[in-house]
Backbone as numpy.savetxt, mean C-alpha at the origin, in Angstrom:
# Nx Ny Nz CAx CAy CAz Cx Cy Cz
-12.03 -3.99 3.28 -11.57 -4.76 2.18 -10.78 -5.95 2.73
-11.11 -7.13 2.27 -10.41 -8.32 2.73 -9.28 -8.56 1.72
-8.09 -8.80 2.20 -6.94 -9.00 1.35 -6.13 -10.22 1.74
-6.75 -11.41 1.72 -6.02 -12.61 2.19 -4.82 -12.97 1.34
-4.86 -12.60 0.10 -3.72 -12.98 -0.81 -2.49 -12.20 -0.44
-2.56 -11.06 0.25 -1.39 -10.30 0.51 -0.40 -11.04 1.45
-0.93 -11.66 2.48 -0.08 -12.41 3.38 0.58 -13.57 2.67
-0.15 -14.25 1.83 0.42 -15.34 1.08 1.51 -14.87 0.12
1.31 -13.70 -0.45 2.31 -13.14 -1.38 3.56 -12.77 -0.60
3.43 -12.26 0.58 4.62 -11.93 1.42 5.36 -13.21 1.76
4.66 -14.28 2.14 5.30 -15.54 2.43 6.01 -16.07 1.19
5.38 -15.99 0.05 5.97 -16.42 -1.20 7.29 -15.66 -1.49
7.30 -14.37 -1.26 8.49 -13.61 -1.56 9.62 -13.95 -0.58
9.27 -14.30 0.62 10.33 -14.75 1.55 10.98 -16.07 1.10
10.13 -16.93 0.54 10.66 -18.19 -0.07 11.50 -17.89 -1.28
11.13 -16.89 -2.08 11.93 -16.49 -3.23 13.27 -15.97 -2.75
13.28 -15.20 -1.66 14.51 -14.71 -1.13 15.47 -15.84 -0.75
14.93 -16.84 -0.03 15.73 -17.98 0.34 16.23 -18.75 -0.92
15.34 -18.94 -1.84 15.66 -19.66 -3.07 16.81 -18.94 -3.85
16.74 -17.64 -3.98 17.76 -16.87 -4.67 19.10 -16.99 -3.94
19.06 -16.90 -2.61 20.31 -16.98 -1.90 20.93 -18.35 -1.99
20.13 -19.42 -1.95 20.61 -20.78 -2.12 21.20 -20.96 -3.51
20.47 -20.51 -4.52 20.96 -20.63 -5.91 22.29 -19.89 -6.08
22.38 -18.70 -5.51 23.61 -17.95 -5.61 24.78 -18.69 -4.93
24.49 -19.25 -3.75 25.50 -20.02 -3.01 25.99 -21.21 -3.81
25.08 -21.82 -4.62 25.45 -22.97 -5.39 26.04 -22.59 -6.75
26.16 -21.30 -7.02 26.72 -20.83 -8.28 25.74 -20.76 -9.44
24.44 -20.96 -9.14 23.38 -20.86 -10.19 22.97 -19.39 -10.30
23.83 -18.55 -10.91 23.55 -17.12 -10.94 22.36 -16.81 -11.87
22.14 -17.58 -12.92 20.99 -17.38 -13.77 19.69 -17.61 -12.98
19.64 -18.67 -12.21 18.48 -18.98 -11.37 18.26 -17.97 -10.31
19.34 -17.52 -9.69 19.23 -16.47 -8.64 18.67 -15.18 -9.22
19.17 -14.81 -10.43 18.69 -13.60 -11.09 17.19 -13.71 -11.46
16.79 -14.84 -11.98 15.37 -15.08 -12.34 14.51 -14.96 -11.09
14.97 -15.49 -9.94 14.16 -15.45 -8.77 14.04 -14.03 -8.21
15.12 -13.28 -8.26 15.09 -11.86 -7.82 14.09 -11.08 -8.72
14.15 -11.29 -10.00 13.30 -10.56 -10.91 11.84 -11.01 -10.70
11.57 -12.24 -10.40 10.23 -12.71 -10.08 9.69 -12.03 -8.82
10.54 -11.79 -7.85 10.13 -11.07 -6.63 9.76 -9.66 -6.94
10.57 -9.00 -7.77 10.24 -7.62 -8.20 8.92 -7.56 -8.92
8.72 -8.51 -9.84 7.50 -8.54 -10.62 6.27 -8.81 -9.71
6.45 -9.64 -8.67 5.37 -9.88 -7.75 4.91 -8.61 -7.06
5.93 -7.82 -6.62 5.62 -6.54 -5.99 4.85 -5.60 -6.92
5.27 -5.60 -8.20 4.69 -4.68 -9.14 3.32 -5.09 -9.62
2.85 -6.30 -9.25 1.46 -6.66 -9.55 0.48 -5.79 -8.77
0.96 -5.17 -7.70 0.10 -4.36 -6.83 0.27 -2.86 -7.10
1.07 -2.50 -8.09 1.43 -1.09 -8.30 0.22 -0.16 -8.46
-0.86 -0.61 -9.10 -2.00 0.25 -9.33 -3.15 -0.02 -8.36
-2.95 -0.86 -7.32 -4.00 -1.18 -6.41 -4.17 -0.07 -5.40
-5.32 0.60 -5.38 -5.52 1.70 -4.43 -5.85 1.19 -3.02
-5.00 1.50 -2.09 -5.19 1.10 -0.71 -3.85 1.13 0.03
-3.96 1.60 1.25 -2.73 1.80 2.03 -2.03 0.44 2.34
-2.82 -0.53 2.78 -2.25 -1.83 3.16 -1.57 -2.47 1.95
-2.21 -2.42 0.78 -1.67 -3.03 -0.41 -0.32 -2.38 -0.78
-0.25 -1.08 -0.71 0.97 -0.39 -1.06 2.06 -0.58 -0.03
1.68 -0.75 1.23 2.69 -1.09 2.28 3.26 -2.47 1.99
2.43 -3.39 1.60 2.93 -4.75 1.28 3.82 -4.71 0.07
3.45 -3.89 -0.94 4.27 -3.74 -2.11 5.65 -3.22 -1.74
5.71 -2.20 -0.89 6.99 -1.65 -0.48 7.79 -2.67 0.36
7.08 -3.49 1.16 7.76 -4.53 1.94 8.37 -5.60 1.00
7.63 -5.97 -0.03 8.17 -6.94 -0.97 9.37 -6.38 -1.70
9.31 -5.15 -2.10 10.49 -4.48 -2.73 11.68 -4.47 -1.79
11.40 -4.33 -0.51 12.48 -4.35 0.53 13.12 -5.77 0.59
12.29 -6.78 0.50 12.81 -8.15 0.47 13.66 -8.33 -0.78
13.19 -7.85 -1.91 14.00 -7.95 -3.16 15.32 -7.21 -3.03
15.27 -6.01 -2.41 16.50 -5.20 -2.22 17.51 -5.97 -1.32
16.99 -6.57 -0.29 17.91 -7.37 0.60 18.49 -8.54 -0.11
17.70 -9.18 -0.94 18.18 -10.30 -1.76 19.27 -9.86 -2.73
19.01 -8.73 -3.40 19.98 -8.20 -4.31 21.34 -7.92 -3.59
21.22 -7.29 -2.42 22.43 -7.00 -1.63 23.19 -8.27 -1.33
22.44 -9.34 -0.96 23.10 -10.57 -0.65 23.80 -11.20 -1.88
23.11 -11.29 -2.99 23.73 -11.96 -4.17 24.93 -11.10 -4.70
24.90 -9.80 -4.52 26.01 -9.00 -5.03 27.23 -9.08 -4.13
27.11 -9.70 -3.02 28.30 -9.92 -2.15 29.20 -11.03 -2.76
28.59 -11.82 -3.66 29.37 -12.89 -4.31 30.16 -12.21 -5.46
31.49 -12.17 -5.34 32.29 -11.43 -6.30 32.29 -12.12 -7.70
31.78 -13.36 -7.76 31.70 -14.05 -9.02 30.39 -13.80 -9.78
29.50 -13.04 -9.14 28.17 -12.77 -9.76 28.41 -12.08 -11.06
27.92 -12.59 -12.20 28.23 -12.06 -13.54 27.63 -10.67 -13.74
28.37 -9.81 -14.42 27.91 -8.49 -14.77 26.63 -8.46 -15.60
26.51 -9.42 -16.52 25.29 -9.44 -17.31 24.06 -9.76 -16.50
24.24 -10.52 -15.42 23.11 -10.76 -14.47 22.77 -9.51 -13.71
23.77 -8.77 -13.31 23.55 -7.50 -12.62 22.75 -6.52 -13.53
23.13 -6.54 -14.80 22.46 -5.69 -15.78 20.99 -6.08 -15.91
20.69 -7.39 -15.90 19.25 -7.84 -15.97 18.49 -7.37 -14.78
19.08 -7.46 -13.58 18.38 -6.99 -12.39 18.15 -5.48 -12.44
19.19 -4.78 -12.89 19.05 -3.31 -13.02 17.98 -2.96 -14.01
17.87 -3.69 -15.09 16.83 -3.39 -16.11 15.41 -3.65 -15.51
15.29 -4.55 -14.57 14.01 -4.80 -13.93 13.67 -3.74 -12.90
14.69 -3.11 -12.31 14.49 -2.10 -11.31 14.20 -0.71 -11.86
14.81 -0.42 -12.99 14.74 0.98 -13.52 13.31 1.49 -13.75
12.36 0.70 -14.30 11.06 1.29 -14.55 10.13 1.41 -13.34
10.55 0.96 -12.18 9.68 0.99 -11.00 9.53 2.39 -10.51
8.24 2.73 -10.25 7.89 4.05 -9.70 7.46 3.88 -8.29
8.42 3.97 -7.36 8.13 3.79 -5.95 7.49 5.05 -5.33
7.79 6.22 -5.93 7.21 7.44 -5.41 5.70 7.48 -5.48
5.10 6.74 -6.39 3.64 6.78 -6.59 2.93 5.93 -5.54
3.57 5.19 -4.72 2.90 4.29 -3.78 2.01 5.07 -2.83
2.48 6.17 -2.28 1.67 6.93 -1.34 0.47 7.57 -2.03
0.64 8.02 -3.25 -0.49 8.65 -4.00 -1.57 7.59 -4.30
-1.16 6.46 -4.81 -2.14 5.40 -5.11 -2.83 4.93 -3.83
-2.07 4.77 -2.77 -2.64 4.36 -1.51 -3.67 5.34 -1.01
-3.38 6.63 -1.09 -4.31 7.67 -0.61 -5.58 7.76 -1.44
-5.46 7.50 -2.77 -6.66 7.45 -3.60 -7.64 6.40 -3.07
-7.15 5.25 -2.77 -8.02 4.19 -2.24 -8.54 4.53 -0.84
-7.68 5.13 0.01 -8.13 5.47 1.31 -9.20 6.54 1.26
-9.03 7.52 0.37 -10.06 8.58 0.25 -11.37 7.95 -0.20
-11.37 7.09 -1.18 -12.60 6.48 -1.67 -13.29 5.70 -0.56
-12.50 4.89 0.14 -13.09 4.08 1.20 -13.58 4.91 2.34
-12.89 5.94 2.72 -13.32 6.81 3.82 -14.59 7.56 3.46
-14.65 8.10 2.26 -15.83 8.83 1.84 -17.04 7.87 1.76
-16.82 6.69 1.24 -17.90 5.71 1.14 -18.45 5.39 2.51
-17.57 5.06 3.42 -18.03 4.68 4.74 -18.60 5.90 5.52
-18.06 7.05 5.35 -18.55 8.20 6.04 -19.92 8.63 5.56
-20.17 8.45 4.25 -21.42 8.95 3.65 -22.45 7.85 3.50
-22.01 6.61 3.27 -22.96 5.61 2.90 -22.99 4.39 3.81
-22.19 4.39 4.87 -22.26 3.26 5.80 -23.67 3.18 6.42
-24.18 1.95 6.48 -25.55 1.82 7.01 -25.59 0.80 8.12
-26.66 0.92 8.87 -26.84 0.00 10.01 -26.98 -1.44 9.55
-27.47 -1.68 8.34 -27.60 -3.09 7.92 -26.24 -3.74 7.64
-25.17 -2.99 7.70 -23.84 -3.57 7.57 -23.31 -4.05 8.93
-24.00 -3.69 10.00 -23.56 -4.09 11.34 -24.03 -5.55 11.61
-23.43 -6.15 12.60 -23.82 -7.47 13.02 -24.06 -7.43 14.55
-25.01 -8.19 14.98 -25.30 -8.32 16.44 -25.02 -9.73 16.88
-24.52 -9.84 18.08 -24.17 -11.16 18.59 -25.43 -11.79 19.21
-25.63 -13.06 18.92 -26.75 -13.81 19.48 -26.14 -15.12 20.00
-25.75 -15.07 21.29 -25.07 -16.22 21.84 -23.68 -16.34 21.27
-23.37 -17.52 20.72 -22.05 -17.70 20.11 -22.07 -17.43 18.60
-23.24 -17.17 18.07 -23.37 -16.87 16.60 -23.54 -15.40 16.39
-23.14 -14.96 15.23 -23.37 -13.60 14.80 -24.51 -13.59 13.81
-25.43 -12.67 13.96 -26.52 -12.56 13.01 -26.46 -11.23 12.32
-26.79 -11.24 11.09 -26.85 -10.00 10.30 -28.18 -9.30 10.62
-28.16 -8.03 10.71 -29.41 -7.32 10.83 -29.78 -6.61 9.54
-29.27 -7.19 8.47 -29.48 -6.66 7.12 -31.00 -6.55 6.82
-31.39 -5.47 6.24 -32.77 -5.34 5.86 -33.62 -4.64 6.91
-33.10 -4.44 8.13 -33.91 -3.78 9.16 -34.03 -2.31 8.85
-32.94 -1.71 8.42 -32.99 -0.28 8.13 -31.88 0.06 7.12
-32.04 1.17 6.48 -30.99 1.66 5.61 -30.55 3.05 6.04
-30.88 3.40 7.29 -30.46 4.73 7.82 -28.95 4.75 7.98
-28.30 5.85 7.59 -26.83 5.90 7.71 -26.43 5.77 9.18
-25.32 5.03 9.42 -24.74 4.88 10.73 -24.25 6.25 11.22
-23.56 6.93 10.39 -23.06 8.22 10.70 -23.81 9.30 9.95
-24.65 9.98 10.66 -25.48 10.96 9.95 -24.67 12.32 9.87
-23.78 12.37 8.88 -22.97 13.55 8.70 -23.77 14.64 8.01
-23.54 15.86 8.45 -24.17 16.97 7.80 -23.49 17.20 6.46
-24.15 17.86 5.50 -23.47 18.09 4.21 -22.16 18.82 4.31
-22.02 19.73 5.24 -20.76 20.45 5.45 -19.67 19.53 5.95
-20.04 18.58 6.81 -19.07 17.57 7.30 -18.58 16.71 6.15
-19.50 16.31 5.30 -19.12 15.46 4.14 -18.22 16.23 3.18
-18.53 17.52 2.99 -17.69 18.34 2.10 -16.29 18.52 2.68
-16.25 18.74 4.01 -14.89 18.93 4.65 -14.14 17.61 4.58
-14.81 16.50 4.79 -14.15 15.21 4.73 -13.54 14.99 3.33
-14.33 15.30 2.30 -13.82 15.15 0.95 -12.64 16.11 0.69
-12.75 17.32 1.18 -11.70 18.30 0.97 -10.41 17.89 1.68
-10.52 17.39 2.93 -9.33 16.96 3.66 -8.66 15.75 3.04
-9.46 14.80 2.57 -8.92 13.58 1.97 -8.30 13.96 0.60
-8.88 14.89 -0.09 -8.33 15.32 -1.36 -6.98 16.01 -1.17
-6.88 16.84 -0.09 -5.61 17.44 0.29 -4.54 16.38 0.53
-4.94 15.30 1.22 -3.98 14.21 1.54 -3.52 13.54 0.25
-4.43 13.33 -0.70 -4.03 12.69 -1.97 -3.07 13.60 -2.74
-3.43 14.90 -2.81 -2.59 15.80 -3.55 -1.19 16.00 -2.94
-1.15 15.91 -1.61 0.14 16.05 -0.90 1.04 14.82 -1.13
0.51 13.74 -1.64 1.32 12.53 -1.90 1.76 12.44 -3.38
1.45 13.45 -4.17 1.84 13.44 -5.56 3.25 14.03 -5.72
4.01 13.44 -6.60 5.36 13.99 -6.88 6.43 12.99 -6.51
7.62 13.51 -6.20 8.78 12.72 -5.87 9.24 13.11 -4.47
9.90 12.11 -3.82 10.51 12.43 -2.54 11.78 13.21 -2.79
12.16 14.21 -1.92 11.54 14.60 -0.66 10.45 15.63 -0.80
10.11 16.01 -2.01 9.04 17.04 -2.21 7.70 16.58 -1.58
7.45 15.27 -1.67 6.19 14.75 -1.11 6.09 15.06 0.39
7.17 14.83 1.10 7.18 15.09 2.52 6.96 16.60 2.81
7.60 17.43 2.03 7.44 18.90 2.22 5.97 19.33 1.97
5.38 18.79 0.91 3.95 19.11 0.60 3.03 18.61 1.68
3.29 17.42 2.22 2.44 16.93 3.34 2.50 17.83 4.51
3.72 18.20 4.87 3.89 19.14 6.06 3.23 20.49 5.79
3.34 21.01 4.56 2.72 22.29 4.24 1.19 22.21 4.32
0.64 21.10 3.80 -0.83 20.94 3.86 -1.31 20.85 5.30
-0.61 20.07 6.09 -0.99 19.91 7.49 -0.93 21.25 8.24
0.16 22.00 8.07 0.28 23.32 8.74 -0.83 24.24 8.26
-1.15 24.23 6.97 -2.20 25.11 6.45 -3.57 24.76 7.05
-3.86 23.52 7.21 -5.13 23.10 7.77 -5.23 23.45 9.24
-4.13 23.23 9.95 -4.13 23.57 11.38 -4.33 25.05 11.58
-3.72 25.84 10.76 -3.86 27.31 10.86 -5.28 27.76 10.56
-5.97 27.02 9.67 -7.33 27.36 9.35 -8.33 26.82 10.39
-7.87 25.90 11.22 -8.77 25.27 12.16 -9.67 24.21 11.54
-9.34 23.71 10.39 -10.19 22.77 9.67 -10.23 21.42 10.34
-9.23 21.06 11.12 -9.20 19.77 11.77 -9.99 19.72 13.03
-10.43 20.85 13.52 -11.06 20.92 14.87 -12.31 20.01 14.94
-13.07 19.91 13.83 -14.29 19.09 13.83 -13.93 17.62 14.01
-12.73 17.22 13.69 -12.32 15.86 13.77 -11.45 15.58 15.00
-11.28 16.57 15.87 -10.53 16.37 17.08 -9.01 16.38 16.82
-8.53 16.96 15.70 -7.13 16.97 15.42 -6.53 18.32 15.73
């Protein structure tokens, strides 16, 4: 999956951080608050995007917003009503779901590539140019046996389920699932 917009979004949020800090320094608390809230909203545009990289960027943008909030709150003149507005923007955020949403996307991508990746998706180099070999064959790159595909789906489903809930329960469930699989020897086919 190509995600060129993510890097641009991270750069934009860094500019928002600088803008909020400058506005706060100048006493423009309304502008600083609006910029902090815009940063939070930018992160939340990715809330339902399934994929690990997307959710990591979402968490990173929230971290930038958190650092900005910490900075503006060091100004003792920062108005209470502005703090309330920021708090109202933070309350509905569900950060615990990031791992679950990320693993849903990873499971789908992994299963798709494991079961349906084909040689025509590969490219061969011809001098300095790359040529597609699309159309030559549709034979799967990885010829997984049905049992391998079923185990792959089962393991990735375990990973998704272990990411459901709230922290620290998520961590405990992940460790429990990993120990259970190691005891069953289920990871041996994958070299784990």
